[in-house]
N, C-alpha and C positions, 0 to 999 in steps of 0.2 A: 504493498499501500504506499504510494508517494507521500513524500510530506505535507507537500501543497499541493491541496484538492484543485486541479485544474479542468477535470471533467464538465461542464454545462450540464446542469440539473437536470436538463430540454432532452438530451440527450441520451439518460442513460434507462435504463429497464427497468433497476431494481431501483428501491427505494436507498436514497443515502446511507450510506452505515453509519456514517458521522453526523447523523441528523439531530441525535438530541443532545450532544454536544456545540451543535452548529447553534439549536435553540438556545442553550447556553449564552453564546455569544451574544444572540438577538437581546435577549433579555437584560445581558448585564450594558447592551448600548441604550436599549431602551431606560432601563433606570437613572443612567444619569444626565438622561434628557428630560427626566420629569423630576428629578433630584435637584436639579439648576433653578426651577421656581420655588421649589418646596422647601429647602435650606434657606433659601434667602429670605424665609418668614421669621427665622429666629438670628440673623446675621444682619436684618435690616437697624435696630438699634444701633449696633457699634459703628454699622456705617455712617448713620447720619451724625452720629456725634464726632466722627473722625474728619468726614467729609463738610460736614457742615449743611447737612441737606435739607430743603425745604419740602414740607408735604409733595409739593409739584415735582418737584427731584426727586424724592425717593418712587412716587407712583411711576415716573419715566424710567428709573435704574431697576423695575420690577416689570413694565411693560415694553422697556426697548426690546425684550427678547420677544416677548407677546405677538408684537405685530408683523415683524417676518416671518416667526414660527408657521401662524395660522395663516399668512397670506400664501406662503411660499408649495405650501406640500404638495397642494395638485398638481401643481406644474412639475418640482421639481420628481413627483414619484414617476409621472409620465416619460420624465427623460433616463431616470433609470430605467424603465422597463425596454426603453429604445437601444440605450449602448449598457448599462451592467448593471442591476441590481446591486451584487457584490462590491463593485467601484465604486457607486454611489453610496454604502454603508461606507466604506475607506475614507472617503474622499467628505462626508460628512463629518467623521470621526476626527479628522485631524482636522479642519474647519471648524470643531467645537473647542479643540484643545486647543488651537490657536487664538479664540476668544475668550477663553480660560484661562490661559498664561496673559494674555493682555490686559483684563479685567483682575488678576492677581497681579500685577507689578504698577500699575498705575494709580496718582492719588489725585486725580482731579475728576471732580461728577460728568463730566462730559465725553470725558474717556473712560468712562466705568459705562456709563450708557450705549458709547460707541462700541465697548467691547460686548456686552449683551446683548449688542445687534448682532453681531457675527456669532455668537453663542447661535443666535436664533437661527441663523441662516444654515449651521452646521445642523439644529435640531431639524431645521425641515427636510432636509436630504436625508436623516439618519431616520427617523419616525415611520415615512410611509417604505422606507427601505426593509425595516426587521418585517413587517408583516407581509412584505409582496416577496421577502425572502422564506421565510417559513411558510405561506401558500406552496408556491414551489418547490420545496423540499419535502414536504411531507404528502405523503398519499392520503387520498380523503378518508378511509376508516381511522387515521390518526390525527387528523389535523383540528379536530373540535380540541384535545387534549393538549395540544401544542398551544392553541390560541388561548385556553386557560391559562394556562402558565402563561404569557405573556401579559394579560389582562389583571394576574395574581401579581405582576412585578409593577405594576401601572399604580395596584394600591401598594406596595410596598415601599415606593417610592416616595409615598406620601409620608409615611410613618422614618424611612432610612435616612430623608433628607434632613428634616430638622434635628435627629439623634446625631448625627456625622458632623454635621456644622456645630452643632451644641457642645458636642467633643473637642472638636479643634478648638472653638472658641475658649475654652476652660487656659489654654494655653497660648496662643495663638491670636494674632490680627486677623480682621475682617479677610483678608484677601487669600489666606489659608482656604475658604469653603470655595473659593474659587481654581485655583491650583488643586483641588483633591480630585478633580477630574479627570486630569492629566494621564495619569499612571492609569487610570482606567479607562480610558480613550487608548491609551496606548497600546493596552493588552486588548483592546476588541479589533485593533488593526491586526496585530498577531494572527489571534483567535480566529479571525475573517480568514485571514488566509489561507493557515491548516486546517483549519474545520467547515467551511462553508462554500458550498461547490458557486461555481460562477453563474450567474444565471442570464436572460435576456427573454423578450418578447420574441417570439417567432414571425417574421413577418406583418410586421405591426405600421409597416408605412409611415408616411412624417407626418411629424409633429404637429397639432393644430395650432399653432404659436399667439394666431390673433386670439382663440379660444383662452390659453392661460393667460396672457397679459388683461383682458378683463376680468378673469377672475382674482389675479391678485389685486386689480385696481379695487373689485368691488370685495372684497372679503378684509384688504387690507384696512380701504376706506371704512368698512363697517366695525372691526376691532377699535379703530381710533374714535371716530364718534362712540363707539361706547365707551371707552375709557376718558377721554377728554371731557364729553359730555354732564355725565353727572360730576364727575369729581371738579371739573372747573369752571362750571357755568356753560350755558348753549351761545356759546359768542361762535363768531365769524366763522373759524376752524370748525368745529363741530358740528356745524352747520351743514356747512360747504360740503363737508365728508361725507354727512351722511345721503345726499343729495345725490354726489355723486357714488355712494354705495347703490342706493337705488336704482337709478338711470343705468352703473352698470349692470347691475345683475338683470335689469330687461336688454340691455342689451348680450349679454353673455347667454340668456336663453335662445333669445331672439339666433343670435349669430348657431347655439350649438346645432339648434332644431334643421337649420338648414345644411350646414358641414357633412361631408358626406363620410368622413372620419372622428368627429369629434374628439376635443378633450376629455370631456365626461357628455357622455350622452342621457340631457335630461329626463329624457321619457323613463328613465328606469325609476324614476319618482314618484309614475304610474302606477306600480308594481308594489303592494302593500307591503311584501317581507322586508324590502329595500326601505321605504319613507317611513316603517312602523320604526325601523330600527337606528335609523338616522336619529327621529324625533327621540328616542329613549336615548339614546346617547349625549343630543344637546342638552334635554330638560334633566338629564340625571346631574349631569356632572354642572350645571348651572346650579343647581342646591348643595351639592355635596361640597362641590371644591370651596364655593362662599360661605358654609356654615362653620368651613376646619379653619380658611382664612381666617374669621373674628374668634374663634374658638380659641383658637392658640394665641389671638391678643390678651384674653382674656385670662390664660394662663399665667403670660408674662405681668401683663400690668396690673390686673387685678389681685391676684392671689402670687404673686410675684414671684415664681420659678425664673430660675434663667435658661440659657437657650440649653446647655444638658439637660436637663432636668424634664423642661418642655418634650425635648425629644422623645424621651423615657417615657413618657407619660401619653407619647402619640402609639404606643407601640400595639395596644391593644387594637386597635384598629388596624394594624397591619396583619396580628392574627386573625382577625376578625375577617379580613380579606380573603385569607390562606381557604379557609374554612367554608365561606362561602362557594371560592374557587371550587372547592374538593364536592360541595355537595350538586351545583350546577354539572360537574363532570359526571355526575351519577345518574341525575334526575332529567339533566336536558333535555337528551332521545327521546325519554318516556310522557313526560305531560306534554311539553312543545316548547316553542320558544314564545307564544304568547301569555302560557302562562309562567314559566320560569321569569321573563323580566319582568312582567307584570305584578309577579309578587316581590321583586326587588327593587322595584320603584316605591312598591306600597309599603314597605319596611325602610326605607330610606324616607320617604315623608314623612312616616310618624317619625322618625328620630329628629330628623329638622324639628319638627311638631314639641320634642319635647324639650328643643331648648328656651323655647316661648315661657317657660316656666324658669327661666334662671335670675336670682335676684343679686343682690351685693351680697350677702352673705353666702352665698354659694360655693361649693367645695369642688374637687378634682371628682367626686365620686358622682354629682350633680351632671358632671358632661361623660362620666364612660359609658351611660345605658347607648347615647345619640351617639357616641364613636363607635359603640360597636357595633348598632345595629346600621351607621353608613357604611363601615368597612364590610357587614355582612352583605350587602345589597349590592355594593361594588364589585364583589366578589362573584356572587349570585348571577349579576345582570350582565355585566359588560362582557362577556364573554361568548353569550350567543346571540347577543348584539352581532356583536363585529366579525362571529360567523358565518350570522347571514349575512352581511353586507358585503366581503367579503368574495363568500357565495355567488352573489348577483355579476360578477364579473369575469371574464373571460380571462383566460391565460396570460392573454397578450394586454390585459389592463389589470394585472394587480396592485403595480405602483399606483395607478389612479384609484383603484379601491381604499389601498393601503392612505392614500391621500386623503378621500372624500372620509373614510371614518375618522382618520385624527383631525382633518378640520373641523369635523363634529366636535370632538373629544374640544379644541382647545377653545373652538366659538364658546361653547358651553359654558366652559371653565372661565373664561375672557368674561363672557356676559355675568356671570354667578356674582363674580369677584367685582366687577365694578357696578354692575345696579345694587344687588346686595350691598355691597361698602357702602355706595350713597346713601343708602337709605339707613345704614349705620349712623354714620355720618352726620347727617340729619339728625339723627332723633337724639345723635349726644349731644349736639350742638343745642337745640331747644331745651332738654333736659338741662344741662349744666347753666345754660342761661336762666332756667327758671330758680335756682335753687342760688344759683351765687352771683347773678348779674349785677346786683347793686352793690357787693364786698367787695368788686374787684377793679385797680385802674382799666381803662379800657385795651391798653396794649396788652396787659398780663391776662386779662378776660380773652384775646382774641387768639392769642397762646396758648392757651387751657383750652379753649372750644377747638383747635385744629384736631387734635388727637387726646386719647386718652395717654402716650407716653408724656406730649406737650402740657398738659393741665397735671399731671406728677412732676414734672420739671419745675412749671411756675410754684406747684407746694412747697419742694426743695428752696426754691429761692423767699419763698414766707416766710419761712423757718429761719433764716438768716439775719432777714431783714428786720431792724430796730422796730419797725413800725405794726410785725407781724409775731411771729412767735409761733411756737410750738400749736401753740391751742388751734390758733386759727390755721397751722397746716396743715392740721389733722383735721379740721372741717374740711378744707377743699379734697384731703386725699377721699375722704369718706363721701364729697358731693362728685368728684372723679367717677368713685366708681361705682354708685347709686345711676348714674349718669350714661355707663359704659352697660353697667346689667340689665338698664332699662331698654336702650338702645337692642341691644343682642335679640330680647323677648320680644319686642315690634320688626326687626327685620326677619327674626325667625318665622315667627307669621306669616309673613308676607313670604318669605324662600319656600313656606310648606302648600302656603295656597297654589303660586305657581307649579310646582312641584306636584299638587294634587288632581293639578289642570291638566298638565301634559301627564301623567298617569292614564290619564279619562279618556286623553286622545289618543296615547300610544295601545292602547288597550283596545279602542274603540278601532285602528287602524289595522294593526297587526291582524292577518286570517288566522284562524283556527289550525289546529294540528294539521285535520285532514286537506285543507287547503292550502297550508302548507308545504304538506310533501307535494301535491300537484305541481306546484311552483318549481320545488325544487327539480322535480323527475323534470320537467320539461327545461330548464335550466341547465341541466349536465345534459342532456340532448342537443340543447343546443352549443354549447360549448366543447363537445365531441365533435358535431358537424365543422364550430369554425378549425377543431383544431387537424380535422381529418383535410377541410380545403389547404390550410396552411402548409401543410404536411406534400398535399400533391403541387402546390405554387410550387413549393422549394425542388420537388422532384424535377417538376417541367425548368 
């Protein structure tokens, strides 16, 4: 057996003998892409202090990664299909590592944002490549198990990111949370060469670059408007971006309907398994990522846990993800996708709803049940939804399928953090103004209303001020805690309502087991016909 795998996956009659080791490489690559966002949650306070970040700066440090990540996945997935899926994975890991090195060594706000954007580009190459390679390598009989492992890795990264970053921050500066990605990326590159077979689409034809450009403009503008509007006000920039997103989406659909080889065949959205699964991923990550985002802040700002302690307390979520993945691996073929995905969304919605009970004197125990329910729901729902989405695409479009799935995932997470984060900020400001509005100077009140971290910083200043003192500082701390708990309860109610509505829509759209089976048989027959035609063309 050669050291480096050189035989393309499409040219072998037997399953790749190293496929389970290859899956480990793909999951490892996925892990650092997702961890790049979750690790920043606990690194943000140190970065804010060291770089003097405003709330606007911090938002773009976070979302400088998100915008290119979400906007480019569909196009870069298609390019990987055309030229080399393994090559795309390796190139993406190298770009990601380069951005990580840059982010870990620079000390200016704009440079950190630029480094995060470079990482986002790398992630947009890596993410769809992991899914397309997975589907290309594994035979249909084993594919559901492989996708279950892939999905569980996404959930693991939610807890692993804060845990790894918290451990590093015990003795190192925030730059270490960027640099930790580098050895993992290098290991992924080596593993890809040794264990992952090369793969590309047979007879794919020319790439629809016009459709690709329209998708980049539409999704990028939508993500930008979603982030900037709720956080910084609906000024000229966000409104223009929203209009561009709407016009771009209409143009994209019109172009794709007329193009003989579209970037994404939008007619697939007429297929209930595909559209229902896409909506499930979108709604699910809207609620779960938004709620995990502000729950983590409560653990730090209100309960006073440091970065490592916060990461440790997210470990039950990761364990629940693996439990949910194990359950869906055994049950999904029997009750069907609709039942499993619907059950997961109901459990996730209930978990978000439990957060409406959070109060200023709540403890970690009050967060444990919601975290367990959200983790279990991720493990239960994500795998069958992803498997259904990928099964809707022929072998020549696996990268596009991965890009579509991952765009729905990232768009849902971005919307959840931006929209629910905006409600959180507004509710916190209003409540804090009611409690201490007449007791603080205007400048101090503005700082305190900016975030819970800002409020606690003002309390430290009050404690040191000759006009203040410990008693007044403690009163402000209590007000910040009460306001943030009130904001979490209020925001969780909104998130639960959105998720409940999404659950009803998804259950209504997804077909029953019998109809889904008939559609899967038709899709398999069509895929086999396409593959036979491609082989015939290549023979000619």
